[in-house]
N, C-alpha and C positions, 0 to 999 in steps of 0.2 A: 873104499872098495865099491865097485859098481856091480850091481846084480841085476839080472833080467827077470822080468815077471811077465806072465801072459802067454800067448801062443805065437802064431807066425809073426805078426807084427807086434812089437813088444813095448810095453812101458818099461821104464828103467828106474829102479829104486837105488837109494844110496845108503850103504851100511857103514857109517863112520867108525873108526877105531875106538873113539870115545865121544861122549856127548859134546856137540859143538865144534868138533874138529873139522879142519879143512884139508884138502889135498892139492898139491901142485904136481901136474904131470907135464913132462916135456914131450912134444911130438916133433918128428914122427916116431920117436922111439917107444912111446907109450902104446899099449894095445887098446886103449879106450876107443880111439878113433878107427881102429881096424876091426871092430866088432860089429854088432848089428846096425849101428848107425850108418854103416856103408851100404848095407843091403836093403834096409827098410827105414821108414821114419820111426823115430823113438820119441817117447815123451818122458823126460826125466822129472822126478818129483823133487829136484834140488836145483840150485843155481849152477849154471855152467858159464864160465867166463873164459873166453879165448883171446889171447894176445898174440898176433902174428908178427914174427920178426924176419921172415924170409919166405921166398917161394910164392907161387900163385895157385889158386884153386877156386872152388865154388862150393856153396852149401845152400840149404833151404831152411828157413825159419818160418814156421807156420805156413808152409807150402809156397813161400815167396823166395825165388832164387836170388842170390846175391854173390858178387865176386869177393874173393879173399886175396889179400896181398900184404906185403910188409906194412906195418903200421895200422892194420885193421884191428879193431876190438869188437867182439860180439859178446853179448851178455843176455843169456836166456833166463827168464823167470821160470820157477817151477810150473810145470803144466804146458809150456810151449813145446811144439813139435819140431824136431831137428833131424836133419839128414846131411851127412857129408859123404858123397860118393867116392872121393879120391883125396887122400891125404899124403900121398907119397912125396909130393913136391912142396909140402908146407912145413914150415918150421915155426916153433913158438911154444907157448905155454898155455895149459888149461888149469884153471882154478875151479875146484869143485867144492861146494859147501852147502849145508842146509841153512834154512832161514834162521835157525836158533844160534848159528855161529856169529851172527851180527847183533851187537848190543842195541836194543831198541832205543829210539830217541836220537840217534846219531844221523848226520846228513847222509852217510853211506846207506844206512838201513832204510831211510826214507826213499832214497833214489832206487834202491834195489826193488822196493815194492811198488814203485810208481808205474801205474799201468799206461801213463801217457808218454813215458820216456821211449826213446828208440831202442831197438835191439842190436844195432850195429852202427859204428861210427869210426872216424879216424883218430888216432892217438895224438898226432901232431907234436907240438913242442913238449908235451908231457912225457915223452918216451924215456928219457934218461932217468927221471925220478921213478917212473913206473917200473922200469927194469931193476933198479936198486931195491925198491920196496918188495918186489916179487922174490928177488934172490934172498932178501932178509927173511921173508916168510918161509921160503923153502929151507933155509938153513935151520930156522927155529923148529920146523916140523920134523927135521932129521934128528933132533935131540929131545930128551924128556922135557916136556914143557907143560905149564899149567894151562888150563882152559882160558883163563884171563889173558895170559901172554899171547896165546894163539889168536884170540879175538882181537886184541890190540894190533897185532901184526897184520891180520887179515884186513882190518879197517884201514890201516896205513897203505896196504898194497892196493886196495880198491879205490882209495880217495883220488889219486891222479887219473884213474880210468873214468871215474864218474865226472870229474871236473872237465875232462876232454869232451864228454858227450854234450853237455849243456842241454838246453831245451829251446825250441823256437820261441821267439818273443810272444807270438800269439797264444802259445800254450802256457808259458810262464805267467802271463798277466791274466789268464782266464781261469779264475778259481771255480766258476760255475761249471765249466767243462771238466776240470779235474775232479770235482765232486761227482759229476754225472758219470764219468768214465769209471771212477772207483765203485760207485753204486752198481753200475751195469756189470762190472766184473764179479761182484758178489751176488747179484740177484737175477742175472739174466735167465736162469732156468725157471724162475718163478714169476717174474714181472716182464710182460711182453709189450707194454704200452708206456709211452713216455709220460703220460699223466700220472702213472703209478709211481713215478720217481720224484714227484714234486716235493713230497714230505721229506724224503731222504736228502734231496739236493738243496732244499730251502729256496726253491725258485719255481716259478710257473713254467708251464710247457713252452710258451713262446720264448721266454728268456732262455730256457735250456736249448731250444732249437737255434736261436741266434748264436749262442755260445759255441755249439758244436759246429755250426756252419763256419764260424770264424776260425776255429782251431783245426778242423778237418776237411772243410769244403763239402760236407754232405749234411743231410738233415739228421736230426736227433733220431728219428725213427729208423733211418737207414743205418746209422751207427749201431743202434741196438740190434737190428736184424742181422747185421754182419757179424756181430759178436756171437749171437746165437748160432748162426751158420758156421762160424769158425769152430765153436765147440763141437758141433756135429761132425765136421770134417776131422777134427782131432780124434774124436772117439771112433769114428769109422776106420781111421788109419791105424789106431793103436790098441784096439780091443776087438773082441768077437761079439759084442753086444748086438742083439737083433735090432732091425730097423724099428719095429714096433716098440720095443723096450726103450730104445734111445729116444724115440719121440715122446714117450711118457716122462722120461727123466728130464727132458728139456721143456716140459710143461705143455705139451700138446695132448689134448684129450683123445684125438683120433689119429691113427697112423696116416690116414689119407691126407689130413691137414698138414702133417709134418712133411710128407713127401712133396706136396704142392709148394710148401714154403721153401724147402730145400732146392727144388728145381728152379723156383723163381730167383733165388739168391745166387745159385751156382751154375745154372744152365744144365744140370744133369740130375740124375736121381741118386738117392743114397745107395741103392743096390749097384748101380753102375759105378759109383765112386769106389765102393768096396771091391768090386771085381777088377778094377784097374790098378789097385794098389800094388 
């Protein structure tokens, strides 16, 4: 069950029927994609996986537009911002689940939490297996089932989707970048300088910078700043937090410093961004 929290622009929480359960929703018949996600950006606190089987459309993930068509897979991590303005022409399945539904230590769980992985890709030759696994999960959820059975079926359903994504070679072979990206995800509200990540990444600032440039084509400092700015954009779009309070939550001692930082990274002010939502 999907529940809304907040005010005009909403965060979305997930209230599963029992701990660790998942849901499969078919669209366009499901009402999930006809709710607030059409009108405003929403920020689910659970995983949202979409598998498109027909039709065309578009959506936004973290404010970046992308086309949707048959064979597209999108997988949002908890906390990413999502908007689909029109689902009438789309057909496919949504898989909704909390992080606790995935058994830790599995490849699927590692992929789900990987901050370096893409949010969208093409299913390709994995489509037949993915369709069969999703139908198996759907049938299992329709009957009384144990949490372990659901977890196993969910892992099997997600495995071909993760396999289709892959990762660019420059990311797969770049463990320094992966450690830095993971550390930034966890600490960006507290640590704003690359040198502060050296202990967490077990590498010096220059090594970190080379690794980020190889994987993402930008400096490590730019990568870090963009993550802070993204968090600010997410919060401005999905909460009523004041600009001053948001600046403090993101580690800025003065609101003016936060506004200058936001303008430098995005080209606009936090107040203007909120007014335009």
